[in-house]
C-alpha distance (Angstrom), angle and dihedral (degrees) to the residues before:
residue distance angle dihedral
M1 . . .
D2 3.77 . .
A3 3.74 125.0 .
L4 3.79 94.7 -93.7
E5 3.85 91.4 53.1
I6 3.79 89.9 48.0
S7 3.79 90.2 51.2
E8 3.80 92.1 49.5
V9 3.82 92.1 51.1
K10 3.89 89.9 51.9
I11 3.81 91.8 48.5
L12 3.81 91.1 49.9
R13 3.81 90.1 52.8
G14 3.80 89.3 50.8
D15 3.82 91.3 47.2
V16 3.88 88.0 54.4
I17 3.86 90.8 51.6
E18 3.81 91.0 46.3
K19 3.86 93.9 50.4
L20 3.88 92.4 45.2
Y21 3.89 88.7 48.4
M22 3.79 89.1 54.3
T23 3.72 90.0 55.6
Y24 3.95 94.6 38.6
G25 3.76 112.1 157.3
T26 3.80 92.1 27.4
D27 3.83 127.0 89.8
I28 3.79 113.3 -135.1
R29 3.71 134.0 -171.7
I30 3.84 118.6 -108.8
A31 3.71 89.1 -122.3
A32 3.81 88.7 58.4
L33 3.82 90.4 49.6
R34 3.77 91.3 49.8
N35 3.78 89.3 51.5
A36 3.79 91.6 50.8
L37 3.78 89.2 53.9
R38 3.75 93.3 53.6
S39 3.87 91.7 98.7
K40 3.79 84.3 74.2
G41 3.91 89.7 54.3
L42 3.77 129.7 -94.8
I43 3.83 109.5 -34.1
P44 3.81 110.3 -148.2
E45 3.96 110.2 -125.4
E46 3.80 90.7 -123.1
S47 3.85 92.8 54.5
L48 3.72 89.0 49.8
K49 3.71 93.7 50.9
K50 3.81 92.6 49.9
C51 3.86 88.7 49.8
I52 3.81 91.0 49.9
F53 3.79 91.3 46.2
Y54 3.76 90.8 52.6
L55 3.91 94.4 47.5
G56 3.75 93.1 46.7
G57 3.79 96.9 38.2
E58 3.74 127.5 119.1
G59 3.81 113.2 -66.2
K60 3.89 91.4 15.9
R61 3.83 107.9 61.7
Y62 3.89 90.3 164.3
I63 3.84 86.5 144.3
H64 3.85 139.4 25.8
V65 3.79 125.7 -146.4
E66 3.78 128.6 -160.8
V67 3.85 97.5 -154.7
N68 3.80 117.2 -139.6
K69 3.91 99.6 -152.8
E70 3.77 92.3 -159.3
N71 3.73 97.4 53.6
W72 3.84 118.6 12.0
M73 3.87 91.4 -161.5
D74 3.73 89.1 59.8
S75 3.74 91.5 59.1
V76 3.91 116.9 117.7
I77 3.71 119.3 -121.4
W78 3.76 135.4 -174.3
L79 3.76 144.3 170.3
T80 3.83 118.7 -99.9
P81 3.79 123.1 -147.9
A82 3.88 89.8 -96.5
G83 3.80 87.3 54.7
V84 3.87 89.7 51.8
N85 3.85 87.1 52.0
L86 3.73 89.4 51.4
A87 3.80 94.2 48.3
E88 3.83 91.1 48.3
G89 3.77 91.8 50.5
D90 3.85 93.9 -114.9
I91 3.76 89.1 125.3
E92 3.72 133.0 25.0
D93 3.83 134.3 -140.8
V94 3.78 120.1 -166.7
G95 3.81 88.0 -150.0
V96 3.91 93.7 57.0
I97 3.70 126.6 67.9
I98 3.94 111.6 -164.8
D99 3.83 112.7 -168.3
G100 3.90 89.9 -154.1
């Protein structure tokens, strides 16, 4: 990955946090999240999976996902309190760029 690709991944992670922050208190489907991100262009499903895996990974836990084993895009996702702190700038993560 070059520096531009790395920055794009970090921005996508920030966009996911921002979209979930806008719906905080409401669980949404991953498909709805993907549609909300479309203003940034079509997000490949694999890129979104990697982003969600990072944000929900061990030591991060900014998001929580209730996985639908039959259809991953129908899984339900929401922001955790740590994710709210990230969205509000109370904590920082070098792997996430939030536009503010």
